[in-house]
Structures are given as C-alpha cells and as structure tokens.
Residue, then its C-alpha position, 0 to 999 in steps of 0.5 A: m444487608r437483612i436476611a429472613i431465616v423462616n422456618g416452617p412446621n415442627l422445627n420448634l422440636l429441633g433437638v428433641r424431635e427424632p434426634s437420631i434423624y435431625g440432630t440434637e441442636t436446638l433452633a436457638d443453637v442455629e439461631r445464635r451460630l447464624h447470628d454469628v455467621a451473618r456478623e462476619l458477612g456484615a448481614s442482619l437477621e430475622f427469625v421466624q418459626r411458625n406451624g401454620e402455612g397461612e402464618l408462614v404466608d402472611y409472614i412472608h408477605s410481611l417481608r416484602g421491601r423489608v428483607e434482600g432474601a430469605v433461608v427458608n426450611a419450610g419443613a413438610y410444606s416444602h413437598s406440598s405448599l403452592a402457597i408458600r412457594d407462591a409467596l415467595t415468588g409474589v414478593g420477588m425475594p430470592f431465597v435458599e432452600v434448606h434441608i437438615t436431612n438428605v430428603y432425596a435418601r428418605e421416603p418418596e413423598r419427601r424426594h419433591s420440593m414444591l420450592a426448589p423450582a423458585a429458589v436460588g439454591v437447595v441445601c439438603g443432608l448436612g444437618t443444621l450445618g446446612y443453614d450456614f451454607a445457605l446464608r453464606g451462598l444467599v449472601a454471595k449471591l446477592s452481594s455479587r448481583a449487587a456489585t454487577g447491578s444485575p437484578a437479585r432475582v435468579 
C-alpha cells in the first residue's frame, strides 16, 4: 500500500518556527519516524512539502492512480483552500487531515477547516505524533475496505 504524506506552507520550518507552539522536532525527524511506522504496517510512503497552493494542487493531481491515500497537513491552507480540497476529492483519494496543534484552542480563523468535510478523519493537537496516528488510521481504514471489497472512499 502506497501512502503520500503531504505538507503545506511553513512545515519546512518545523523545529525552528515557534518551537513553543510546534515543538522542536523537524519535518525530517517526522519523516524518519513515519518510515518506521510504515514498515511496521507494510506500507510505503512518499513525502512532499510545498509552500505554494498551486504547487500542492499540482502535486495532489500527480498522485492520481499512484497512491491509495494520503496524510495531509495543509498548514494554513487547511482553513482557506477550496482548491486543495477540490484536488483531493477530484483525484478520489481518501485522506486524513493532520494538525500539530489543537486548532480549536487557537485563533478563531484556525477553527474551521475547508478539508475536514472531505477527509476520512482529522487528527489535531497531539503534536507531530498526530502523523503516526493519522497514518495508522488511514492504513487500517484502507485495509478494512479492501478486505470487504468496499470502495476506499468514505
């Protein structure tokens, strides 16, 4: 099973950007840990981080037919981008949305997600460990659907 890990703007600064909010673990640290989780689950991963909305849309389009699902941390675009949601639904790819912080305990503009209504699930507020839970949950969901012959889309 192939899963994409899609990261949006400013996540390249993870570990140095506001460590009191986002922690000190870098995106490379997260990727290393997720490779271990993926091995345990029998999955393979591909990672991307883009700062531009159009770059993310283009990348998501390129995933069509190449991956079974995605873990998506679209950063601030989660709260504003119909284009990213439309790309995810347009390629028919199940995904789990991830946020490092508890967006519901932050500024009002961060409390709404454009992606959540189309997501299989949302994990927020558990730091970078949320990526692990999102990956485990997505693989479990895809595996159970495959075993029952149900469509992967929820």
